[in-house]
C-alpha positions in Angstrom: -1.8 9.0 -14.3 1.2 7.2 -15.8 4.1 9.6 -16.2 7.1 7.4 -16.9 8.2 3.8 -16.9 11.3 1.9 -17.8 13.0 -1.3 -16.6 14.3 0.4 -13.4 11.3 2.4 -12.1 7.8 3.7 -12.7 6.4 7.2 -11.9 2.8 8.1 -11.7 0.4 10.5 -10.0 -2.8 9.6 -8.1 -5.6 12.0 -7.6 -8.1 11.2 -4.8 -11.4 12.9 -4.2 -12.1 14.0 -0.6 -12.6 10.8 1.4 -11.5 8.4 -1.4 -9.0 5.7 -0.7 -6.5 3.3 -2.3 -7.3 0.1 -0.3 -4.8 -1.8 1.7 -2.3 -3.3 -0.9 1.3 -4.2 -1.3 4.3 -3.7 -3.7 6.1 -7.0 -3.5 9.9 -6.7 -3.6 9.7 -3.0 -4.5 10.8 0.3 -3.0 8.6 3.3 -3.2 8.4 7.0 -2.7 5.2 8.9 -2.1 5.3 12.8 -2.3 2.0 14.7 -1.7 1.7 17.6 -4.1 -1.9 18.8 -3.1 -4.2 18.3 -0.2 -3.6 15.9 2.7 -3.5 12.1 2.9 -3.4 9.6 5.7 -1.3 6.5 5.3 -1.8 3.4 7.4 1.2 1.2 6.8 2.3 -2.2 7.9 5.8 -3.8 7.9 6.5 -7.5 7.2 7.3 -9.8 10.1 6.6 -13.2 8.5 4.2 -15.0 6.2 2.7 -18.4 5.8 0.3 -20.1 3.5 -3.0 -21.2 5.0 -6.3 -22.9 4.2 -9.8 -22.1 5.2 -13.0 -23.7 3.9 -11.0 -25.4 1.1 -9.7 -22.0 -0.2 -6.1 -21.0 -0.2 -5.3 -17.8 1.8 -2.2 -15.8 1.9 -1.7 -14.8 5.5 1.0 -12.2 6.3 2.2 -11.4 9.8 2.9 -7.7 10.0 3.6 -4.8 12.4 0.9 -2.1 12.3 2.7 1.3 12.1 1.3 4.5 13.5 -1.1 6.4 11.2 0.7 9.1 9.2 -0.7 12.3 7.8 1.1 14.0 4.9 0.5 17.2 3.0 2.5 19.1 0.3 4.9 20.4 3.0 5.8 17.0 4.3 8.9 15.1 3.4 8.4 12.2 1.0 7.3 8.9 2.5 9.7 6.0 1.7 8.8 2.3 1.7 10.9 -0.7 1.2 10.2 -4.4 0.7 10.2 -4.8 4.5 9.1 -1.4 5.8 5.7 0.1 5.1 5.2 -2.1 2.0 1.6 -2.9 2.9 -0.5 0.3 3.1 -3.8 2.1 2.6 -3.9 5.8 1.5 -6.9 8.1 2.1 -7.6 11.7 1.1 -8.5 13.6 4.3 -9.8 17.1 4.9 -12.2 19.1 2.8 -10.4 18.9 -0.5 -9.0 16.3 -2.9 -5.4 15.1 -2.7 -2.8 14.3 -5.2 0.6 12.5 -4.8 3.4 11.4 -7.0 4.3 7.7 -6.6 7.7 6.3 -7.7 8.2 2.5 -7.6 11.4 0.5 -8.2 11.5 -1.9 -9.8 8.2 -1.5 -11.6 5.4 -4.1 -11.5 6.1 -7.2 -13.7 3.2 -9.6 -13.9 5.4 -12.1 -15.8 7.5 -12.8 -12.7 4.8 -12.4 -10.1 5.6 -8.8 -9.0 2.0 -7.6 -8.9 -0.2 -5.7 -6.5 -2.4 -7.7 -4.1 -5.1 -6.4 -1.8 -5.5 -7.3 1.9 -7.7 -6.9 4.9 -6.6 -6.7 8.5 -7.7 -9.9 10.3 -9.2 -10.0 13.7 -9.5 -13.8 13.6 -7.8 -15.5 16.5 -7.6 -18.8 14.8 -5.2 -17.7 12.0 -1.8 -19.2 12.7 1.4 -17.3 11.8 5.0 -18.2 12.1 5.5 -15.1 14.3 5.0 -16.1 18.0 3.9 -13.7 20.7 2.0 -11.3 18.4 -0.2 -8.8 20.1 -2.0 -5.6 19.3 -1.3 -2.9 21.9 -3.9 -0.7 23.5 -2.9 2.1 21.1 -3.9 -0.1 18.1 -0.4 -0.6 16.9 1.7 -3.7 17.1 1.7 -7.1 15.5 -1.4 -8.1 13.4 -2.3 -10.4 10.6 -3.3 -9.4 7.0 -5.2 -11.8 4.7 -5.0 -11.5 1.0 -8.4 -10.7 -0.5 -10.0 -9.7 -3.8 -10.0 -6.1 -5.0 -12.6 -4.3 -2.9 -15.9 -3.7 -4.8 -16.0 0.0 -3.8 -12.6 0.6 -5.3 -12.1 1.7 -8.9 -9.5 3.7 -10.9 -9.5 5.7 -14.0 -6.5 6.6 -16.1 -5.9 10.0 -17.7 -3.2 10.8 -20.3 -0.1 12.6 -18.9 0.4 15.7 -21.1 3.3 17.4 -19.1 6.9 17.7 -19.9 8.8 14.7 -21.2 10.7 12.8 -18.5 14.3 12.3 -19.5 16.7 10.0 -17.8 
């Protein structure tokens, strides 16, 4: 649900059914705030280390070296989650528990497809042959540490629907 947008920021609300997810994606060059207002979500985030362009089977891949952060759980009592261009910018959000979840999402600056500031989807790679510019990467026994994300198409099981915001006018 789009609530407000100007040249400085955009504000929206996402509503997820129980078990639904927003797949692993990024917000290039953007800062963000996520505030859960209903239910519980899990957020698996990754923070940038380095990136390189690669090729496989004649296709260009965008390979990103990242640090996998500990899994977070947030409900309406939790403090907002803040992301920056370097910290937590790659993330997947899932509704967990026995009910739906809703959260307010504020991004600054807003998406701008004219200058390449657009959302991309990724998958965590387990490939050992993907080369990155970050040496010494390793995934710890706990499942956290340095990993590689590979840009991919929007997952086929992901879809969104937009509803009209009919709440109070946002004034800045």
